[in-house]
C-alpha positions in Angstrom: 21.8 -18.6 58.2 22.4 -19.9 61.4 23.4 -16.6 63.4 20.4 -14.5 62.1 17.2 -14.4 64.1 15.2 -16.8 62.7 16.5 -19.8 64.1 13.8 -21.5 63.3 14.4 -22.5 60.0 17.9 -24.3 61.0 16.0 -27.3 61.8 14.8 -27.3 58.0 18.1 -26.8 56.6 19.7 -29.6 58.8 17.1 -31.9 57.4 17.5 -30.9 53.6 20.9 -31.5 54.0 20.6 -34.6 55.3 18.5 -35.5 52.0 20.2 -33.4 49.5 21.9 -30.1 48.0 19.2 -29.8 45.7 16.6 -29.3 48.2 19.2 -26.8 50.1 18.7 -24.8 47.3 15.3 -25.0 47.0 14.6 -24.2 50.5 16.9 -21.1 50.3 15.1 -19.6 47.5 11.5 -20.3 48.8 12.9 -18.9 52.0 13.7 -15.7 50.3 10.6 -15.7 47.9 8.4 -15.6 51.3 10.3 -13.2 53.5 11.1 -10.4 50.7 7.4 -10.8 49.9 6.4 -10.6 53.2 8.7 -7.9 53.6 7.3 -5.6 50.8 3.8 -6.7 51.5 4.1 -5.1 55.1 5.6 -2.1 54.2 3.1 -1.2 51.5 0.5 -2.0 54.1 2.4 0.7 56.6 2.9 3.2 53.9 -0.8 3.4 53.2 -1.8 3.4 56.7 1.0 6.1 57.0 -0.4 8.5 54.0 -3.9 8.8 56.0 -1.8 10.2 58.8 -0.4 12.9 55.8 -2.3 16.0 57.3 -0.4 15.6 61.2 3.3 15.4 60.2 4.1 19.0 60.4 3.0 18.8 64.3 4.3 15.6 64.5 7.7 16.8 63.1 7.9 20.1 65.6 7.2 17.6 69.1 9.7 14.7 67.8 11.8 15.7 70.4 9.2 15.5 73.3 7.8 12.2 71.8 11.5 10.6 71.9 12.3 12.4 75.1 8.9 11.1 76.7 9.5 7.5 75.2 13.1 7.0 76.5 12.3 8.0 79.8 9.3 5.6 79.9 11.4 2.9 78.4 13.9 3.5 81.4 11.4 3.4 84.0 9.4 0.2 82.5 12.6 -1.2 82.2 13.8 -0.5 86.1 10.3 -1.2 87.7 10.1 -4.6 85.8 14.4 -5.7 86.3 14.1 -4.8 89.7 13.2 -7.5 91.9 
């Protein structure tokens, strides 16, 4: 847990560990439940949104190389100009 990108919960685990191991267990169950529920909900929302774009997939599929190239070039230029002082 301490090496995950969600370090904000670290303080809660330290506090719960100071009080009791049962509280650590309940905090873990709550954290897993909220995380999985949120992930499933966001995937469902995005999936439903992408279903509306279904008719454009064929065109996007043929130009995916160009889209990826443009994004890579834009990212490179953006990082170059943002990090050069």
